[in-house]
C-alpha positions in Angstrom: -21.4 6.6 20.5 -22.6 7.0 16.9 -19.9 5.2 14.8 -19.6 5.6 11.1 -17.4 2.9 9.6 -16.3 3.2 5.9 -15.0 0.0 4.4 -14.7 0.3 0.7 -14.4 -3.5 0.5 -17.1 -5.2 2.5 -19.5 -8.2 2.6 -20.3 -10.0 0.4 -16.7 -9.6 -0.8 -14.4 -11.9 1.0 -11.0 -11.0 2.5 -9.1 -10.0 5.6 -10.2 -6.3 5.5 -13.8 -7.2 4.9 -13.7 -9.7 7.8 -12.2 -7.1 10.1 -14.7 -4.4 9.2 -17.7 -6.7 9.6 -16.4 -8.1 12.9 -15.7 -4.7 14.4 -19.0 -3.2 13.3 -21.0 -6.1 14.8 -19.0 -6.1 18.1 -19.4 -2.4 18.5 -23.1 -2.6 17.9 -23.5 -5.6 20.3 -21.8 -3.4 22.8 -24.6 -0.8 22.7 -23.2 1.6 20.2 -25.0 2.7 17.0 -23.1 1.8 13.9 -23.5 2.6 10.3 -21.4 1.1 7.5 -20.8 2.7 4.2 -19.2 0.9 1.3 -18.8 0.9 -2.5 -19.1 -2.9 -2.6 -22.4 -3.9 -4.4 -24.7 -6.5 -2.9 -25.4 -8.2 -6.2 -27.6 -11.2 -5.5 -26.6 -11.8 -1.9 -28.9 -11.0 1.0 -28.2 -7.9 2.9 -26.9 -8.2 6.5 -29.8 -8.0 9.0 -27.6 -7.2 12.0 -26.0 -4.1 10.5 -27.1 -0.8 8.9 -25.3 -0.7 5.6 -25.4 1.9 2.8 -23.9 0.9 -0.4 -22.4 3.3 -2.9 -23.7 6.4 -1.1 -24.2 9.7 -2.8 -22.3 12.8 -1.8 -25.4 14.0 0.1 -25.6 10.7 1.8 -22.0 10.8 2.9 -22.4 14.3 4.2 -25.4 13.3 6.2 -23.7 10.2 7.7 -20.5 12.0 8.7 -22.5 14.8 10.4 -24.5 12.2 12.3 -21.4 10.4 13.5 -19.5 11.0 16.8 -16.5 9.5 15.0 -15.6 8.5 11.5 -13.6 5.3 11.1 -12.0 4.4 7.8 -11.1 0.7 7.5 -8.4 1.2 4.9 -7.4 4.7 3.9 -9.4 6.3 1.1 -8.7 9.8 -0.3 -12.2 10.0 -1.8 -13.9 10.5 1.5 -11.3 12.1 3.8 -12.6 15.6 3.0 -15.9 14.9 4.8 -14.6 14.8 8.4 -12.4 17.8 7.6 -15.4 19.8 6.5 -17.6 18.7 9.4 -15.0 18.5 12.2 -15.9 14.9 12.9 -13.1 13.0 14.7 -11.2 10.7 12.3 -9.6 7.3 12.9 -7.9 5.5 10.0 -7.2 1.7 10.2 -4.2 0.7 8.1 -4.2 -2.9 7.0 -1.3 -2.6 4.5 2.0 -0.7 4.2 1.6 3.0 3.5 4.5 2.8 1.0 5.2 1.0 -2.2 2.4 -0.9 -3.9 0.1 0.8 -6.5 0.1 4.2 -4.9 3.0 6.4 -6.1 3.7 10.0 -6.8 1.1 12.6 -5.7 -1.4 9.9 -4.5 1.1 8.3 -2.2 2.2 11.8 -0.9 -1.5 12.7 -0.2 -2.1 9.5 1.7 0.9 10.1 3.9 -0.1 13.7 4.6 -3.7 12.5 5.4 -2.4 10.5 8.3 -2.0 13.8 10.2 -5.8 14.5 10.0 -6.6 12.1 12.7 -5.5 9.1 14.7 -4.1 6.0 12.9 -4.3 2.3 13.8 -1.8 -0.1 12.3 -2.5 -3.9 12.4 1.2 -4.7 12.9 4.6 -3.2 13.6 5.8 -3.1 10.0 2.6 -1.3 9.0 3.0 1.2 11.8 6.6 2.1 10.6 5.2 3.4 7.3 2.5 5.7 8.9 3.9 9.3 9.4 1.0 10.5 11.5 0.1 9.6 15.2 -0.3 5.8 15.2 -1.3 3.1 17.7 -1.1 -0.7 17.1 -4.1 -2.9 17.4 -3.7 -6.4 15.9 -6.1 -8.2 13.7 -8.7 -10.7 14.8 -10.1 -13.9 13.2 -13.5 -15.2 12.2 -15.4 -16.8 15.1 -15.9 -20.0 13.0 -12.2 -20.7 13.6 -12.4 -20.3 17.4 -12.0 -23.9 18.3 -10.2 -24.2 21.7 -10.8 -27.9 22.0 -9.3 -28.7 18.6 -5.8 -29.1 19.9 -6.7 -32.6 21.1 -7.8 -33.7 17.6 -6.0 -36.5 15.7 -3.9 -34.7 13.0 -2.3 -35.7 9.8 -0.5 -33.8 6.9 0.5 -30.3 6.1 -1.8 -27.4 5.0 -1.4 -24.3 2.9 -4.1 -21.7 2.8 -4.0 -18.6 0.6 -4.3 -17.0 -2.8 -2.1 -18.8 -5.4 0.2 -15.9 -6.2 4.0 -15.7 -5.9 4.1 -13.6 -2.7 2.2 -16.3 -0.8 4.9 -18.9 -1.5 2.9 -22.0 -2.3 5.8 -23.0 -4.6 8.1 -23.0 -1.6 5.7 -25.3 0.3 5.6 -27.8 -2.6 9.4 -27.7 -2.9 9.8 -28.2 0.9 7.5 -31.2 0.6 9.6 -32.7 -2.2 12.7 -32.4 0.0 10.9 -34.0 2.9 9.8 -36.9 0.8 13.4 -37.4 -0.4 14.4 -37.7 3.2 11.8 -40.4 3.8 9.4 -38.1 5.7 6.0 -39.5 4.7 3.6 -36.6 4.9 1.2 -34.8 2.5 0.3 -31.2 1.6 -3.3 -29.9 1.1 -3.5 -26.5 -0.7 -6.7 -24.5 -0.1 -7.0 -21.5 -2.4 -6.9 -20.5 -6.0 -5.3 -17.9 -8.2 -3.4 -17.2 -11.4 -0.5 -19.4 -10.5 -2.5 -22.6 -9.9 -1.5 -24.1 -13.3 2.2 -23.4 -12.7 2.0 -25.0 -9.3 0.2 -28.1 -10.7 3.0 -28.5 -13.2 5.5 -28.2 -10.4 3.7 -31.0 -8.6 3.8 -33.2 -11.7 7.4 -32.5 -12.4 8.3 -33.5 -8.8 6.1 -36.6 -9.1 4.1 -35.5 -6.0 0.6 -36.1 -7.4 0.0 -38.7 -4.7 1.1 -36.3 -1.9 -0.4 -32.9 -3.0 -4.1 -32.0 -3.2 -5.5 -28.8 -4.6 -8.8 -28.0 -3.0 -9.5 -24.6 -4.6 -11.4 -22.0 -2.7 -12.7 -23.5 0.6 -15.7 -22.1 2.6 -15.0 -21.2 6.2 -16.8 -24.2 7.8 -14.8 -26.6 5.7 -11.6 -24.7 6.2 -12.2 -24.8 10.0 -12.3 -28.6 9.7 -9.1 -28.6 7.7 -7.3 -26.6 10.4 -8.6 -29.1 13.0 -7.1 -32.0 11.1 -3.7 -30.6 9.9 -0.5 -31.2 11.8 0.9 -27.9 10.7 -0.1 -24.9 8.6 2.7 -23.7 6.3 2.8 -19.9 5.7 5.9 -19.5 3.5 4.9 -16.0 2.3 7.6 -13.8 0.8 6.0 -11.0 2.6 2.9 -10.4 4.8 1.7 -7.2 6.5 0.1 -9.5 9.1 -1.1 -13.0 8.2 -4.6 -13.7 9.3 -4.4 -17.4 8.1 -1.9 -18.0 10.9 -4.3 -16.8 13.5 -7.1 -18.9 12.0 -5.0 -22.0 12.3 -3.8 -21.2 15.9 -7.4 -20.6 17.0 -8.1 -24.2 15.7 -5.2 -25.7 17.6 -3.0 -26.0 14.5 0.6 -24.8 15.0 2.3 -22.8 12.3 5.6 -22.9 10.4 5.9 -19.4 8.9 8.4 -17.1 7.1 10.1 -14.6 9.4 8.9 -11.6 7.5 6.6 -8.6 8.0 3.7 -9.0 10.5 3.9 -12.8 10.6 6.1 -12.7 13.6 3.3 -11.0 15.5 0.6 -13.2 14.1 2.4 -16.4 15.0 3.8 -15.4 18.4 5.2 -18.3 20.4 2.8 -20.7 18.7 4.9 -21.6 15.7 8.3 -21.9 14.2 9.9 -19.3 11.9 12.1 -19.7 8.9 14.0 -17.3 6.6 11.7 -16.1 3.7 12.2 -17.6 0.3 14.2 -20.6 1.6 12.7 -24.0 0.7 15.6 -25.9 2.4 15.1 -24.1 5.7 11.3 -24.6 5.4 11.9 -28.3 4.9 14.3 -28.5 7.9 12.1 -26.7 10.3 8.9 -28.5 9.1 10.7 -31.9 9.7 11.5 -30.8 13.3 8.0 -29.4 13.8 6.4 -32.8 12.9 7.7 -34.2 16.2 4.9 -34.6 18.7 6.9 -33.0 21.5 7.5 -29.8 19.5 3.9 -29.6 18.5 2.7 -30.0 22.1 5.0 -27.2 23.3 3.7 -24.9 20.6 0.1 -25.8 21.4 0.6 -24.9 25.1 1.2 -21.3 24.1 -1.9 -21.0 22.0 -4.7 -20.1 24.6 -3.1 -16.9 25.7 -2.1 -15.8 22.2 -5.5 -16.6 20.7 -7.3 -14.8 23.5 -5.4 -11.7 22.7 -6.8 -11.7 19.2 -10.4 -12.6 19.8 -12.9 -10.1 18.3 -14.3 -8.9 21.7 -10.8 -8.0 22.9 -9.9 -6.3 19.7 -13.2 -4.4 19.5 -12.8 -3.2 23.1 -9.3 -1.9 22.3 -10.8 0.1 19.4 -13.6 1.4 21.6 -11.1 2.7 24.2 -9.3 4.6 21.4 -12.6 5.9 19.9 -13.7 7.3 23.3 -10.4 9.1 23.7 -10.6 10.5 20.2 -14.2 11.8 20.8 -13.4 13.3 24.2 -10.3 15.1 22.8 -12.4 16.7 20.1 
């Protein structure tokens, strides 16, 4: 098949959508298909990807040429700016939804148009909560994780301390992780918390640490490159994902692929990302987070959770996910 993948955010930008788009495009091409990627993300000073054909900031003429060439047009993240092309050319359309198709920044006419646009083709939702917001025909295919985190032997590593990974904004709940640690230390639980990530709330979180006299127990690492983060996952006893909401929660998968169990908020797509490999707590509840984390630190609990990881991680490996997409793309092309 000739597959045209539009991913408005793409390498060298870093994020879950960018990771999924690059992983899918590469896997499809490795499977013998011809893939082109179009994106508005500039290359800046980074080197272009040798393994993929990428056109950045294409002109209207370029988009028309690409869509006519394609057997199927895949949008990784819905974009109204290019949806008219497959309508005009009759090219089959698949839209991947990484986020809820309600709320957020899109309101009024723009939100209405996006909902209507889901009837133009077949939609893929990365989680159940996302699927519930898509009016058009929708199937569910979960997210994958970067291969650097695929460390099946890491479950046997010696582990110490808790880990938080994510952007330092309120919805990610780093403040809840710090408060849970404070309560654990009050109970005599001698553990630490490493925070990997950065964002506008870092100063507030650092003050929270000082006010709680936790400077010796909390370390802020800032943004962490994938290789170093893979090592962090290998060495942590648990990853804390106390998000107030997540449409999926790729960091949970990253940790599980590295043998690190998860304590996560029972919200959004985190239930699907964690599966039977972690423990869930009510969102926005630091006391419950402390209670469950204290139980999770027991070796027998951790061993039980780790035993469920191989099957769960295998379901989310890129080759499995890319194959699921290819089955869908073939059906869409045949129908049209």
